[in-house]
C-alpha positions as CSV (number, residue, x, y, z in Angstrom):
1,M,-18.1,34.9,9.9
2,T,-14.9,34.7,7.8
3,T,-14.1,31.3,9.3
4,F,-17.6,30.1,8.4
5,L,-17.3,31.3,4.8
6,S,-13.9,29.7,4.4
7,S,-15.3,26.4,5.8
8,L,-18.3,26.7,3.6
9,A,-16.1,27.3,0.5
10,V,-14.0,24.2,1.3
11,F,-17.1,22.2,2.0
12,I,-18.6,23.1,-1.4
13,V,-15.4,22.3,-3.2
14,L,-15.2,18.9,-1.5
15,V,-18.8,18.1,-2.2
16,V,-18.3,18.9,-5.9
17,L,-15.2,16.7,-5.9
18,A,-17.0,13.9,-4.1
19,A,-19.7,14.0,-6.7
20,V,-17.2,13.2,-9.4
21,S,-16.8,9.5,-9.9
22,P,-13.3,8.0,-10.2
23,V,-13.9,7.7,-14.0
24,G,-14.6,11.4,-14.1
25,A,-11.4,12.2,-12.1
26,E,-8.6,13.9,-13.9
27,E,-6.4,11.1,-15.1
28,W,-2.9,11.2,-13.8
29,S,-0.2,10.4,-16.4
30,R,2.3,7.7,-15.8
31,A,5.0,10.4,-15.5
32,Y,2.9,12.3,-12.9
33,I,2.4,9.1,-10.8
34,N,6.1,8.2,-11.1
35,A,7.0,11.7,-9.8
36,L,4.8,11.4,-6.7
37,P,6.5,10.9,-3.4
38,D,6.1,7.5,-1.7
39,S,3.7,9.1,0.8
40,A,1.1,9.6,-2.0
41,F,0.5,5.8,-2.1
42,A,-1.5,3.5,0.2
43,A,1.2,0.8,0.2
44,I,4.8,0.2,-1.0
45,E,6.2,-3.2,-1.5
46,T,9.7,-4.3,-2.5
47,T,10.4,-7.2,-4.9
48,R,13.1,-9.8,-4.2
49,D,15.4,-8.0,-6.5
50,G,14.9,-4.7,-4.6
51,K,12.5,-3.0,-7.0
52,K,10.0,-0.7,-5.3
53,V,6.3,-1.3,-6.3
54,R,3.9,1.5,-5.2
55,H,0.2,0.8,-5.0
56,L,-2.9,3.0,-5.0
57,P,-1.9,6.6,-5.3
58,H,-4.4,9.0,-3.6
59,H,-2.5,12.1,-2.7
60,D,-1.5,14.7,-5.3
61,R,2.0,16.1,-5.7
62,S,1.5,18.7,-3.0
63,G,0.5,16.0,-0.5
64,E,-3.2,16.9,-0.5
65,L,-5.7,14.1,-0.5
66,D,-7.3,13.7,-3.9
67,I,-10.9,12.5,-3.3
68,P,-11.6,11.1,-6.7
69,H,-8.3,9.1,-6.6
70,L,-9.1,8.0,-3.0
71,K,-12.4,6.6,-4.3
72,S,-10.6,4.9,-7.1
73,A,-7.9,3.5,-4.8
74,R,-10.6,2.1,-2.5
75,S,-12.4,0.4,-5.4
76,R,-9.2,-1.1,-6.8
77,L,-7.9,-2.7,-3.6
78,K,-8.9,-6.2,-4.7
79,Q,-7.3,-5.8,-8.2
80,V,-3.8,-5.3,-6.8
81,K,-1.5,-8.4,-6.9
82,W,-0.1,-8.2,-3.4
83,M,3.3,-9.7,-2.7
84,D,2.4,-9.8,1.0
85,P,-1.3,-10.1,2.0
86,A,-0.5,-8.1,5.1
87,N,0.1,-5.1,2.9
88,E,-3.4,-5.3,1.6
89,V,-4.7,-5.0,5.2
90,R,-2.5,-2.0,5.9
91,A,-3.5,-0.3,2.7
92,R,-7.2,-0.9,3.3
93,E,-6.8,0.5,6.9
94,H,-4.9,3.5,5.5
95,L,-7.5,4.3,2.9
96,E,-10.4,3.7,5.3
97,Q,-8.9,6.2,7.7
98,H,-8.8,8.8,5.0
99,W,-12.3,8.0,4.0
100,Q,-13.6,8.3,7.6
101,E,-11.8,11.6,8.0
102,Y,-13.4,12.8,4.8
103,L,-16.9,11.7,5.9
104,E,-16.4,13.5,9.2
105,F,-15.3,16.7,7.4
106,L,-18.5,16.5,5.3
107,K,-20.6,15.9,8.4
108,R,-19.0,18.9,10.2
109,G,-19.6,21.1,7.1
110,R,-23.3,20.1,6.9
111,H,-23.8,21.1,10.5
112,G,-21.8,24.3,10.3
113,Q,-19.2,23.2,12.9
């Protein structure tokens, strides 16, 4: 019963977060985004002069997936000026994997599994 209640609580939180559009998501400041680890981004590219360019943050500073920012990242994929088009493909696949896992989590929650 405790496991069920814990799963139900997580499910409710995720449903509430999913209902929030990317516009309604808590905006992350430039300083917050700059402090995120590379693993928080869908793709990282390097310029010819060695500067790192990180695209589409969707994990928070603790490493947790942030659903509103995942939605935002998915919607902004075509807006990124990619240095290498292959990185767009990898970023899309990465974000899609998160999205499918999230949908599966919601599906399990609805069916009490």
